[in-house]
N, C-alpha and C positions, 0 to 999 in steps of 0.2 A: 214627882221624880225630880231630883236636883239636876239642873243643866250641867253639861260637860264643862262649859266655860262661863266666866262672868261677862266676858266681852269678846266678840269676834269682829275683826276689822276686815272689810273687803277692800283690797287694794294695798299692795306692798311697795309703794314708792315713798316719797318724802313724808307726806302727811300721815300715811298709814303706819310707817315704821316708827316715826317719832311718837305718835300716839301709843303704839304698842309698847315701846320702851318705857314711856312715862307711866302707863297704867300698870305694867308688870312691876316696876320699881315701887309702886304703891300697894303691892300685895294682891292685885287682881290676877285671876287666871285668864290668860289672854291667848288668842290665836289670830294669825293673819292668814288670809287666803288670797292667792294671786295666780292668774293663769300663766304668767311667765314662769319658766323653769329656773331662771337665774335673776336675782334682784337687779343686776345691771344691764339686762337685755332690753332691747327695744326702747332705749331712752330717747325721748323727743323733747329735750329742754336744754337751754343754755346752762342752767344750774348756778345762777348767781345767788349767793346768800348775803343778806344784810347783816350788819354787825350784831344786832340783837339775837338773831338765830345762831350765829357763829359762837357768841359768848356762852350760850346754853349748851351747845353740842360738844365743845372742846375737841375739835377734830384732830386726828393724827397728822403728822407731817406727810407730805407727798400727795395728798388728795386735793389740796387747795393752795392758792396763793393770794396774798393781800393786794387789793387795788385801792388806792387812797382817795380817788375822786372820780368825777365824771367830766369828760370833755364834750361839749355840745357844739355841733357844727351847724351853721346857718346854710341856706341854699347857696350863698355866695362863696362858701368855703371858709369864711372866717369862723373862729371858734372862741369859746370862753370856757375856762376851767372852773368847776365848782368843787370846793373842798371844805371840810369842817374839821377843826382840830380834834384828833382822837377818834374820828370816825373812819370807817373803811367798809369795803365789800370784800367778799371772797369769790374769786373765780374758781371753779371746781372741775376736777376730773369726775364727772357725774356718775358714770358707771361704778368707779371705784368708791365714790362716796356712798352710793346706795348699798353696795356690798358691805361696807363698813357699818352702815346704819342697821342692816339686817343682822350682822354679827352682834352688834351692841344690844339690839332688841332681844336676840336669842339668849345672850349672856344674862340679861335682866330677868329672863324666865319666860318670855313669850315663845309660843310654838309657831313656827313658820311653815305654812303649807303651800309651797310654790308648786306650780303645775296643777293647781286645783281651780276649777271654774265655778263661778257663781251660777247656780241653776234655780235660784229662788228659795223661798223659805215659807214655812207654814207655822201658824201659832199653835202652841200646846201649853198646858199648865206650867207656869213658871217661866215661860220665855218663848223662844223660837227654835225650830229645827230646820237646818239647812238641807235642802233637797240634794240628793246625789252624793252627799258626804256623810250623812247620818251622824251629825254632831249638832249639839244644841247649845244655846247661849241665853243668858238673861238679857243682854243688850247687844245691839248690832250697830256698827258704824259703816257707812258707805264712803270710803275714801278712794273711789274708783273713777275719778275724773269728771270733766265737765258734762259728759254724756253718760252719767251714772246709771248702770243697770239696776243697782239697788234702789235708787230713787224711782225708776220706772216700775219696778216690781211692786212698790207700795203706793203707786199712784201719786207721787210727789211731783211738784211742778218742775219741768225741765228748764235748763238754760236755753234761752231762745236766741241769744246773741253770743257768738263765739269768735274770738280773734284768732285768725290763722297766721302762721308764719312759716318761713323757710330758712334753713341755715346750712352752711357748709363748714367743714373743719379743714384748715390748711396748715402747713408748717408755720412755725413762728415767723412773723413778718419782720424783717430788719427795718429799722426806722420807725416802727410803730411804738409810741410811748407806752411802756408797759405799766405805768403808774396810774392809768386812767381807763375807765370804760368809755368807749367812743360812741357817741349817739348822733345820728344824722337826721335832720328835719328838712322837709321840703316836698312840694307836690310832685316834682319830677324824680327826686332821689328816693323818697319813701312815702308814696301816696297813702294817706289814711292813718299813718301812725309814725313809726320811726325805723331807721336802719341802725345796725350796730356792728361794732368790731370789738371783740373781747380778747385781750391778751390772756389766754387761759393757761392751763397746766399742760405743757408740751405741745400746744397748738394755738392757733388763732381761730376764733369762732366768728364767722361773718354771716349776718342774717338780715332779714327784712320782714 
């Protein structure tokens, strides 16, 4: 029996939606499943895009703003600006960006199944059948994060080292140079990694 889809992607965030859009544009029959009921819900990321990704996506106005460089702060408070001609990052309104990516993937032909949970899969002739959803696929991609349930279901190796962070969003800060991503180093200021302040879309994102 022919599977319902050529490709099912578990996880409807950045990686899953871009993968779905690309595969659908190349003629594959694609579905995305995600337990969230809205693509922009439960977002836990600063949402910085590098120029290479931004050039491919061609984002609409209003979901991002360009940042031309990085300002690095030493523990002493001194800083140095790093920039490269023609290069930039995008700070994003991440929930709005994910909703736009979902719409773009849908317009490309992907079927989006939000509010659907991964409950495992079993092999059958020609592919895999997803438990609880009664749909089948030739290929399956797990784009469901560092603690992937898909990987666990198939006995794949887990990520054993995970970097945790915390971030708050505050109104745009006067005096903060909006042309740079601000990164802070130091054992007291940001033990183990970095702190950051991102002049984002409609707010400033401060994290560690």
